[in-house]
C-alpha positions in Angstrom: 1.9 -11.2 -25.4 -1.0 -10.1 -27.6 -1.6 -13.6 -28.8 -1.9 -15.0 -25.3 -4.2 -12.1 -24.4 -6.6 -13.2 -27.1 -6.3 -10.0 -29.2 -7.9 -10.5 -32.6 -9.6 -13.8 -31.9 -13.1 -14.1 -33.1 -15.5 -16.9 -32.2 -18.7 -18.3 -33.4 -20.0 -17.5 -36.9 -17.4 -14.8 -37.5 -14.3 -17.0 -37.0 -12.0 -17.0 -40.0 -10.9 -20.6 -39.7 -7.7 -21.7 -41.3 -7.1 -18.4 -43.1 -7.4 -16.4 -40.0 -5.0 -18.6 -38.2 -2.4 -18.3 -41.0 -2.5 -14.5 -41.2 -3.2 -13.5 -37.6 0.5 -13.4 -36.7 1.0 -10.7 -39.4 -1.8 -8.6 -37.8 -0.3 -9.0 -34.3 3.1 -8.1 -35.6 1.7 -4.8 -37.1 -0.2 -4.1 -33.9 3.0 -4.6 -31.8 4.9 -2.3 -34.1 2.2 0.4 -33.8 2.2 0.0 -30.0 6.0 0.3 -29.9 6.0 3.4 -32.1 3.4 5.0 -29.9 5.6 4.5 -26.8 4.1 1.3 -25.4 0.9 0.9 -23.4 1.9 3.3 -20.6 2.5 1.0 -17.6 6.3 1.2 -17.3 6.3 4.3 -15.2 3.6 3.0 -12.9 5.4 -0.3 -12.5 8.7 1.4 -11.8 7.2 3.6 -9.1 5.5 0.6 -7.5 8.7 -1.4 -7.4 10.7 1.7 -6.1 8.2 2.2 -3.3 8.5 -1.5 -2.3 12.3 -1.2 -2.2 12.1 1.9 0.1 9.7 0.1 2.5 12.1 -2.8 3.1 9.8 -5.3 1.4 
């Protein structure tokens, strides 16, 4: 998910080239671990409430 969102990608003169490409998966793995340990990004309750309201309205 984070890779497709473009997290950690630098462009232009600050691009890390081949080295960045090889190690960026390690960085994303650690970022995902930190997000998970922190309890996520906080949208699950909002998503659940939205879907629950839709089910109640007969949609």
